[in-house]
Structures are given as structure tokens and as C-alpha cells.
C-alpha positions in Angstrom: 47.2 -14.5 43.6 47.9 -13.1 47.0 51.7 -14.3 45.7 51.6 -12.0 42.8 51.7 -9.4 44.9 53.0 -10.4 47.1 55.9 -10.1 44.4 55.2 -7.9 42.5 55.2 -5.4 46.5 59.2 -7.1 47.1 60.1 -5.8 43.7 58.7 -2.3 44.2 59.6 -2.1 47.6 63.8 -3.5 46.5 64.0 -1.6 43.2 62.8 1.1 44.2 64.2 4.1 41.9 63.7 1.7 38.7 60.3 1.3 39.9 59.6 5.1 40.2 61.2 5.6 36.7 58.4 3.2 35.6 55.5 4.4 37.2 55.9 8.3 36.4 56.8 6.8 32.5 53.4 5.7 32.6 52.1 8.6 34.4 53.5 10.6 31.8 52.9 8.9 28.8 48.9 8.7 29.6 48.4 12.1 30.1 50.3 12.9 27.2 48.2 10.8 25.4 45.6 12.0 26.8 45.9 15.6 26.0 46.9 14.8 22.5 43.6 12.9 22.3 41.1 16.0 23.9 43.4 18.5 21.7 41.9 16.9 18.4 38.3 15.7 19.5 38.6 19.6 20.1 39.9 20.4 16.5 37.6 18.0 14.7 34.8 19.0 16.4 34.6 23.2 16.1 31.9 24.1 14.3 29.7 21.1 15.2 27.0 23.6 17.0 25.9 24.8 13.9 22.8 23.2 12.5 24.1 22.4 8.9 27.4 22.1 10.2 28.4 19.2 8.0 28.1 22.2 4.7 30.4 24.0 6.2 33.4 24.8 3.9 36.7 27.1 3.9 38.0 29.7 1.2 41.2 30.6 1.3 43.1 33.3 -1.1 46.4 32.4 -2.0 48.7 35.0 -2.7 50.4 35.4 -5.6 53.0 38.3 -4.2 55.3 38.3 -1.8 54.7 41.4 0.2 51.6 40.3 1.7 52.5 36.9 2.7 53.0 37.0 6.8 56.5 35.6 8.1 56.3 33.1 5.1 52.6 31.9 4.7 50.5 33.0 1.7 47.6 31.2 3.0 45.2 33.9 4.0 41.5 32.3 5.7 40.2 36.2 4.1 38.2 36.8 1.1 36.9 39.4 -0.5 33.0 40.5 0.0 32.3 39.6 -3.1 32.7 35.7 -3.4 29.7 35.7 -1.1 27.4 36.3 -3.7 29.5 34.6 -6.4 29.1 31.4 -3.9 25.0 32.4 -3.7 
């Protein structure tokens, strides 16, 4: 086992640039993986603080008229007040 570590250290010292590129690439890959995981975990759990979070739904409006759309997006998370009365 000691000879394996000796070989590893010798190889790293012999090929410094190649080893540095590999270590930096590995560190960057791990960092990207962790950040993406944290983002996805946050997005999937944003409403779990509510008691009945599994019963939360989102109502969206789709605008037919292009005048109400912003930046080419015709879907809005806002709805009229009467929608709440209709859902009761």
C-alpha cells in the first residue's frame, strides 16, 4: 500500500500541470454537483413549512390577448379574486 502512495506522489510531482488540471476539474465538478443539488432541493421543498403542503396547488392564467403578455410569456400565476370563492 505504501508503494502505491509513493507512486502517486511521484506521478503528481513529475506531471505538475496535468495533475493540477485534473484536481481543479474534479473540484469544479464536485462544486457544480453540490450547487445543483442544493438548488433542486430548495426548489422542491419551498412550501413544506405549511401543515398541508401536499394539498397545495397553483392556479395559472393563460392570456389569449398578446397585449397582456410580458416578454412573450402569456402565463401568469395571478388570478381573479372570484377564483377563490369558486374553489371553496
